[in-house]
C-alpha positions as CSV (number, residue, x, y, z in Angstrom):
1,M,0.0,0.0,0.0
2,T,1.5,3.3,-1.0
3,G,2.4,5.5,1.9
4,A,1.3,3.1,4.6
5,A,4.5,3.6,6.5
6,D,3.8,7.3,6.7
7,T,0.5,6.9,8.5
8,A,0.6,3.5,10.2
9,D,1.9,5.0,13.4
10,A,-1.0,7.3,13.6
11,A,-3.6,4.8,12.5
12,P,-6.6,3.9,14.8
13,G,-5.6,2.1,18.0
14,A,-2.0,3.4,17.8
15,G,-2.6,5.6,20.9
16,G,-1.3,9.1,21.6
17,P,-2.7,12.5,21.0
18,S,-3.1,12.0,17.2
19,E,-6.2,9.7,17.7
20,A,-9.5,11.3,17.2
21,E,-12.1,13.6,15.8
22,P,-14.8,11.1,14.6
23,G,-17.2,13.8,13.5
24,G,-14.7,15.1,11.0
25,A,-13.3,18.1,12.9
26,A,-9.5,18.3,13.3
27,P,-8.5,17.6,16.9
28,A,-7.7,20.3,19.2
29,A,-5.2,19.9,22.0
30,A,-5.7,17.0,24.3
31,D,-7.3,17.6,27.7
32,S,-5.0,19.8,29.7
33,D,-4.1,19.3,33.3
34,G,-6.7,21.9,34.2
35,D,-9.4,19.8,32.6
36,S,-8.3,16.6,34.3
37,D,-10.4,17.3,37.4
38,R,-13.6,18.2,35.6
39,G,-16.4,15.7,35.0
40,L,-18.3,15.3,31.8
41,D,-20.7,18.1,31.2
42,L,-23.8,15.9,30.6
43,D,-26.1,18.9,30.4
44,K,-24.2,20.3,27.4
45,L,-23.7,16.9,25.8
46,Y,-27.4,15.9,26.1
47,A,-28.5,19.4,24.9
48,A,-26.4,18.7,21.8
49,R,-28.1,15.3,21.4
50,L,-31.5,16.9,21.6
51,Q,-30.6,19.4,18.9
52,A,-29.3,16.5,16.8
53,A,-32.6,14.7,17.2
54,R,-34.6,17.8,16.2
55,A,-32.4,18.3,13.1
56,R,-32.6,14.6,12.1
57,P,-35.7,13.2,13.8
58,Y,-35.5,9.9,11.8
59,V,-32.4,8.9,13.8
60,A,-33.7,10.0,17.2
61,T,-34.3,6.4,18.3
62,A,-30.7,5.6,17.6
63,L,-29.3,8.7,19.2
64,Y,-31.1,7.9,22.5
65,A,-30.0,4.3,22.3
66,L,-26.4,5.3,22.5
67,H,-24.9,5.3,26.0
68,A,-22.4,8.0,26.7
69,V,-19.2,6.8,28.5
70,P,-16.8,9.5,29.8
71,S,-13.2,8.6,28.6
72,R,-10.1,10.7,28.8
73,Q,-8.4,8.3,26.4
74,V,-10.6,9.6,23.6
75,P,-9.7,13.2,22.6
76,T,-13.1,13.8,21.1
77,M,-16.0,11.2,20.6
78,A,-15.9,7.7,19.2
79,V,-18.3,4.6,19.2
80,D,-17.8,0.9,19.6
81,R,-19.8,-1.8,17.9
82,H,-21.9,-2.3,21.0
83,W,-23.5,1.1,20.8
84,R,-21.5,3.0,23.4
85,C,-20.3,6.5,22.7
86,Y,-17.0,7.4,24.4
87,V,-16.8,11.1,25.1
88,S,-13.9,13.3,26.2
89,P,-14.9,15.8,28.9
90,G,-12.4,18.4,27.6
91,F,-13.8,18.0,24.1
92,V,-17.3,18.7,25.3
93,D,-16.1,21.8,27.2
94,R,-14.4,23.4,24.3
95,T,-16.9,22.5,21.5
96,P,-20.0,24.5,20.7
97,V,-23.4,22.7,21.1
98,E,-24.1,23.1,17.4
99,E,-20.9,21.2,16.5
100,L,-21.5,18.5,19.1
101,A,-24.9,17.9,17.6
102,A,-23.3,17.2,14.2
103,V,-20.8,14.8,15.8
104,W,-23.6,12.9,17.5
105,V,-25.3,12.4,14.1
106,H,-22.0,11.4,12.5
107,E,-21.2,8.8,15.1
108,V,-24.6,7.1,15.2
109,S,-24.6,7.0,11.4
110,H,-21.5,4.7,11.5
111,L,-23.5,2.3,13.7
112,L,-26.7,2.4,11.7
113,R,-24.9,1.7,8.5
114,D,-22.9,-1.2,10.0
115,H,-19.6,0.2,9.0
116,H,-17.8,-2.0,11.6
117,G,-19.3,-5.2,10.1
118,R,-18.7,-4.1,6.5
119,S,-15.1,-3.2,7.3
120,D,-14.6,-6.6,8.8
121,R,-15.9,-8.2,5.7
122,V,-13.7,-6.1,3.4
123,A,-10.7,-6.9,5.7
124,R,-11.4,-10.7,5.4
125,Q,-12.0,-10.7,1.7
126,Q,-9.0,-8.6,0.8
127,G,-6.6,-9.7,3.5
128,L,-6.3,-6.2,5.0
129,T,-4.7,-6.6,8.5
130,G,-2.8,-3.4,9.2
131,R,-4.0,-0.5,11.3
132,A,-3.3,1.9,8.4
133,E,-5.8,0.0,6.3
134,R,-8.4,0.4,9.1
135,L,-7.7,4.1,9.0
136,R,-8.4,4.0,5.2
137,M,-11.7,2.3,5.9
138,N,-12.6,5.0,8.5
139,I,-11.9,7.7,5.9
140,A,-14.0,5.9,3.3
141,A,-16.8,5.5,5.8
142,D,-16.7,9.2,6.6
143,C,-17.0,10.0,2.9
144,E,-20.1,7.9,2.7
145,I,-21.7,9.7,5.7
146,N,-20.5,13.3,5.4
147,D,-21.6,14.0,1.9
148,D,-25.2,14.5,3.1
149,A,-24.9,14.5,6.9
150,F,-24.7,18.3,7.5
151,G,-26.7,21.3,6.6
152,D,-30.4,21.7,7.3
153,G,-29.9,22.4,10.9
154,L,-26.5,20.8,11.4
155,V,-23.2,22.7,11.0
156,T,-20.3,21.1,9.2
157,P,-17.5,20.5,11.7
158,E,-14.2,22.1,10.8
159,G,-12.0,19.7,9.0
160,A,-14.8,17.3,8.1
161,V,-13.7,14.6,5.6
162,L,-15.9,15.0,2.5
163,P,-15.6,13.2,-0.8
164,E,-14.5,16.4,-2.4
165,T,-11.7,16.6,0.1
166,L,-10.3,13.5,-1.7
167,Q,-11.5,14.7,-5.1
168,L,-14.0,11.8,-5.3
169,P,-17.6,11.9,-6.4
170,E,-20.5,12.1,-3.9
171,G,-23.2,9.5,-3.2
172,Q,-21.1,6.4,-3.1
173,L,-20.6,3.7,-0.5
174,M,-17.6,3.0,1.7
175,E,-16.6,0.0,-0.5
176,D,-16.7,2.2,-3.6
177,Y,-14.4,4.9,-2.0
178,L,-12.0,2.2,-0.7
179,R,-11.1,1.3,-4.3
180,Q,-10.5,4.8,-5.4
181,F,-7.7,6.0,-3.1
182,R,-4.6,4.7,-1.2
183,L,-2.9,6.3,1.8
184,G,0.2,8.3,1.2
185,P,2.0,11.4,2.3
186,Q,-0.8,13.6,1.0
187,F,-3.1,12.1,3.6
188,G,-0.9,12.9,6.5
189,H,-3.3,15.6,7.7
190,L,-6.0,12.8,8.2
191,S,-3.8,10.6,10.4
192,W,-5.7,11.8,13.5
193,L,-9.0,10.4,12.3
194,D,-10.5,7.9,14.7
195,C,-14.2,7.1,15.0
196,G,-13.6,4.0,17.1
197,S,-14.3,0.3,16.5
198,G,-17.9,1.2,15.5
199,A,-16.6,2.7,12.3
200,D,-13.8,0.3,11.2
201,G,-14.2,-2.8,13.4
202,L,-10.8,-2.6,15.0
203,D,-11.0,-2.8,18.8
204,R,-9.6,0.1,20.8
205,Q,-7.9,0.1,24.2
206,W,-10.8,2.1,25.7
207,D,-13.5,-0.3,24.5
208,L,-15.5,-1.9,27.2
209,G,-16.1,-5.0,25.0
210,R,-19.0,-7.3,24.5
211,D,-19.4,-8.0,28.2
212,G,-19.1,-4.4,29.4
213,A,-21.9,-2.4,30.9
214,H,-24.6,-0.6,28.8
215,G,-23.9,-2.4,25.5
216,L,-26.8,-3.4,23.3
217,S,-27.3,-7.0,22.3
218,A,-27.5,-8.0,18.6
219,Q,-31.3,-8.2,18.8
220,E,-31.5,-4.7,20.4
221,R,-29.3,-3.2,17.7
222,D,-31.5,-4.7,15.0
223,A,-34.6,-3.3,16.7
224,V,-33.1,0.2,16.8
225,R,-32.2,0.0,13.1
226,F,-35.7,-1.2,12.2
227,R,-37.3,1.7,14.2
228,V,-35.1,4.2,12.4
229,A,-36.0,2.6,9.0
230,Q,-39.6,2.9,10.0
231,G,-39.2,6.6,10.7
232,I,-37.5,7.2,7.3
233,K,-40.1,5.2,5.4
234,G,-42.9,7.0,7.2
235,R,-41.7,10.5,6.0
236,P,-39.3,9.8,3.1
237,G,-39.3,13.4,2.0
238,N,-37.3,14.5,5.1
239,A,-34.4,12.1,4.6
240,P,-31.6,12.3,2.0
241,R,-31.5,9.8,-0.8
242,Q,-28.8,7.6,0.7
243,W,-30.8,7.2,4.0
244,Q,-33.9,6.3,2.0
245,R,-31.9,3.6,0.2
246,W,-30.6,2.3,3.5
247,A,-34.1,2.2,4.9
248,E,-35.3,0.2,1.9
249,E,-32.6,-2.4,2.5
250,A,-33.4,-2.5,6.2
251,F,-37.1,-3.3,5.5
252,H,-36.3,-5.7,2.6
253,P,-32.9,-7.1,3.3
254,P,-31.3,-9.1,0.6
255,Q,-31.9,-12.8,1.1
256,P,-29.3,-14.7,3.1
257,W,-27.9,-16.6,0.1
258,R,-24.4,-15.1,0.3
259,D,-23.2,-18.5,1.7
260,L,-25.0,-20.2,-1.2
261,L,-23.5,-17.9,-3.8
262,G,-20.1,-18.0,-2.0
263,A,-20.1,-21.8,-2.3
264,A,-21.0,-21.6,-6.0
265,I,-18.2,-19.1,-6.5
266,R,-15.6,-21.2,-4.6
267,S,-16.6,-24.2,-6.6
268,A,-16.4,-22.3,-9.9
269,V,-12.9,-21.0,-9.2
270,S,-11.5,-24.2,-7.7
271,G,-12.3,-26.3,-10.7
272,S,-9.6,-27.5,-13.0
273,G,-8.3,-24.6,-15.1
274,A,-10.9,-22.2,-13.8
275,G,-9.8,-18.7,-12.9
276,E,-6.1,-19.4,-13.0
277,D,-3.3,-17.0,-14.2
278,Y,0.3,-16.3,-13.6
279,S,1.6,-13.2,-11.9
280,Y,5.0,-11.7,-11.0
281,G,3.3,-9.5,-8.3
282,R,4.0,-12.3,-5.8
283,P,7.0,-14.4,-6.9
284,S,6.7,-18.2,-6.6
285,R,8.4,-19.7,-3.5
286,R,10.3,-22.0,-5.9
287,S,12.3,-19.0,-6.9
288,S,14.5,-19.4,-3.8
289,A,15.9,-22.6,-5.3
290,L,17.0,-20.9,-8.5
291,R,19.6,-18.2,-8.0
292,G,19.0,-15.2,-10.2
293,T,15.7,-16.4,-11.5
294,V,12.2,-15.1,-10.5
295,L,9.3,-17.4,-11.2
296,P,5.7,-16.2,-11.3
297,S,3.2,-17.6,-8.9
298,L,-0.2,-19.1,-9.9
299,R,-3.1,-16.9,-8.8
300,R,-6.8,-17.2,-9.4
301,R,-8.6,-14.4,-11.1
302,P,-11.8,-13.1,-9.4
303,P,-14.9,-14.9,-10.7
304,Q,-17.3,-13.4,-13.1
305,V,-21.0,-13.4,-12.2
306,A,-23.9,-13.0,-14.7
307,V,-27.3,-12.1,-13.3
308,V,-30.3,-12.7,-15.4
309,I,-33.4,-10.8,-14.2
310,D,-36.9,-12.0,-15.3
311,T,-38.7,-8.8,-16.5
312,S,-41.8,-10.5,-17.9
313,G,-45.3,-9.3,-17.3
314,S,-45.9,-11.8,-14.5
315,V,-43.2,-10.2,-12.3
316,S,-44.4,-7.3,-10.2
317,D,-42.7,-4.0,-9.7
318,A,-42.1,-4.9,-6.1
319,E,-40.4,-8.1,-7.1
320,L,-38.2,-6.2,-9.6
321,G,-37.2,-3.8,-6.8
322,G,-36.3,-6.8,-4.7
323,A,-34.2,-8.2,-7.6
324,L,-32.2,-5.0,-7.6
325,L,-31.5,-5.4,-3.9
326,E,-30.4,-9.0,-4.6
327,V,-28.0,-7.6,-7.3
328,A,-26.5,-5.3,-4.7
329,A,-26.0,-8.3,-2.3
330,I,-24.5,-10.3,-5.1
331,C,-22.0,-7.5,-5.7
332,R,-21.0,-7.5,-2.0
333,A,-20.7,-11.3,-2.1
334,V,-17.9,-10.9,-4.7
335,G,-16.0,-8.4,-2.6
336,G,-17.7,-5.2,-4.0
337,R,-16.1,-5.6,-7.4
338,R,-18.9,-4.3,-9.6
339,D,-16.9,-4.8,-12.7
340,L,-17.2,-8.6,-12.0
341,V,-21.1,-8.5,-12.2
342,T,-22.9,-8.4,-15.5
343,V,-26.7,-7.9,-15.5
344,L,-29.1,-9.1,-18.2
345,T,-32.8,-8.4,-18.4
346,C,-35.0,-11.1,-20.1
347,D,-38.6,-11.6,-20.9
348,A,-39.0,-13.3,-24.3
349,A,-35.7,-11.8,-25.4
350,A,-32.5,-11.1,-23.6
351,R,-30.9,-7.7,-23.3
352,V,-27.4,-7.0,-21.8
353,V,-27.3,-4.2,-19.4
354,G,-23.5,-4.5,-19.1
355,P,-21.1,-4.4,-16.1
356,L,-22.8,-3.2,-13.0
357,C,-22.4,0.4,-12.0
358,R,-25.1,1.0,-9.5
359,A,-28.0,-1.4,-8.8
360,E,-30.7,1.2,-8.7
361,G,-29.6,2.5,-12.1
362,I,-30.3,-0.8,-14.0
363,P,-33.0,-0.3,-16.7
364,L,-35.4,-3.2,-16.2
365,V,-36.9,-3.5,-19.7
366,G,-39.5,-6.1,-20.6
367,G,-43.1,-6.9,-19.8
368,G,-43.9,-9.6,-22.3
369,G,-43.7,-13.4,-22.1
370,T,-40.9,-15.3,-20.5
371,D,-38.1,-17.5,-22.0
372,L,-35.1,-17.6,-19.7
373,R,-33.4,-19.9,-22.2
374,R,-32.5,-16.8,-24.2
375,G,-31.2,-15.1,-21.1
376,F,-28.9,-18.1,-20.3
377,A,-27.7,-18.3,-23.9
378,R,-26.9,-14.6,-23.9
379,A,-25.1,-14.8,-20.6
380,L,-22.9,-17.7,-21.7
381,R,-21.9,-15.8,-24.9
382,S,-20.7,-12.8,-22.9
383,R,-17.0,-12.1,-22.6
384,P,-15.4,-12.8,-20.2
385,R,-17.4,-16.0,-19.8
386,P,-19.2,-16.1,-16.4
387,D,-18.1,-18.5,-13.7
388,V,-21.5,-18.3,-12.0
389,V,-25.0,-17.5,-13.5
390,V,-27.7,-16.2,-11.2
391,A,-31.3,-16.2,-12.4
392,L,-34.0,-14.1,-10.6
393,T,-37.4,-15.3,-11.8
394,D,-40.9,-16.3,-10.8
395,G,-40.3,-19.7,-12.4
396,Q,-42.9,-19.4,-15.1
397,T,-40.5,-20.0,-17.9
398,P,-39.0,-22.9,-19.9
399,W,-35.5,-23.9,-18.8
400,P,-32.4,-24.9,-20.8
401,S,-32.4,-28.6,-21.5
402,D,-28.7,-28.9,-20.8
403,P,-26.9,-27.5,-17.8
404,P,-24.7,-24.5,-18.4
405,P,-21.0,-25.2,-18.1
406,C,-20.8,-23.2,-14.9
407,R,-22.5,-23.1,-11.5
408,T,-26.1,-21.9,-11.6
409,V,-28.2,-20.3,-8.8
410,V,-31.9,-19.7,-9.2
411,G,-33.7,-17.1,-7.0
412,L,-37.5,-17.8,-7.2
413,F,-40.1,-15.1,-6.4
414,P,-42.8,-16.9,-4.3
415,R,-46.1,-17.6,-6.0
416,P,-49.2,-18.3,-3.9
417,A,-51.0,-20.0,-6.8
418,P,-50.7,-23.8,-7.0
419,P,-48.4,-25.4,-9.6
420,G,-49.8,-25.6,-13.1
421,T,-51.2,-22.0,-13.2
422,P,-51.4,-20.9,-16.8
423,C,-48.9,-18.3,-17.9
424,E,-50.1,-14.9,-19.2
425,D,-49.7,-15.8,-22.9
426,D,-50.6,-19.5,-23.3
427,P,-53.5,-20.9,-21.2
428,D,-52.3,-24.5,-21.9
429,Y,-48.7,-23.8,-20.7
430,R,-47.5,-25.5,-17.6
431,P,-44.3,-24.1,-16.1
432,D,-41.5,-26.5,-15.5
433,E,-39.9,-26.9,-12.1
434,P,-36.3,-25.5,-11.9
435,P,-33.9,-28.1,-13.2
436,Q,-31.9,-30.3,-10.8
437,W,-28.6,-28.8,-11.9
438,A,-29.5,-25.4,-10.4
439,R,-29.3,-24.4,-6.8
440,V,-32.6,-22.9,-5.9
441,V,-33.5,-20.4,-3.1
442,T,-36.9,-18.7,-2.5
443,L,-36.8,-14.9,-2.4
444,G,-39.0,-12.5,-0.4
């Protein structure tokens, strides 16, 4: 990673006065000796929380679910994954109420959007173990939040990390931003950034841990998220577009078939000759036996996934919306590499949408009869050839007679009508059951 050595010492968890400022404001001096005997000004802190709830009423439930923990190890404010907010008394004393309110909203946004869980998944998938990489995740998570967190009653903290700060576009997710920048000397001014383990998943020395007091259980955290999503869905006009998208996913979460798709992907790339290539990026260990010779190592290329969406007249608009959520989940299942996911829409004819840019931007064209055989044929003709084909359909379609030369997953929209219901175009038609060579999961 370029420049990791320049920032690793100041990365989250490194300790020292450079840790802090989760809300995006550059840290002031650490608590002085004169502040060491002062307690936390709860009146001021809770007044700021009340102002935050008034400015962003849809996150009020989450704000009041956070338990404030005084901590002189935290120069400003930070959260852990168990919904505790660690607060420096000195930071509260020297910060205006208006700015504290913005920091409250910023911190609770990390928890609502599950940045700690998402950071852990990225770290596992990409083998990111260093503290500097967790700092990079914190920066990317701040970019996701801060592009629409402030204004309309909330001031922008001084030094807030915005996408434009990194010369990046607005409206993207943490995973998108992670792919677009690397740490280096130009990011030295952000080495103080530390929103706690609730932002990047890395435990801190001040964390009380899972068994500490005032933490929320997994069920309680899910209940808070659901209540916030209810508030956003009840009055969608008051919430920014990214929060509305988050609420939609909270109400209609993608189906838990990541394990299923992951097994299909692992099988696809572990087969003989599948996904293999040579690279000098990591020399072969056999090079040590040949003096003066560097041998390439064998590496597996990331798998390609083709998603075929049934857009026939028998599929409702709500089901098409659910299909887009599943496409987003599939993208996350392959490590967030949207260039690895190709989407096709299919009714009686197949149309290639192309590599995935953003799930909600996919044009779902169709409305006629159904013949997914054309969709499968078109997907298998695409280049590069897919390692996995995922079909999202109501099942009222003829299926290919021969299994595709790759793993296949079928997501079925549930149908309350008994088997044998005529399709919309042919009253004598009886839909076939999904073939045995496909792994089938029911959606919705």
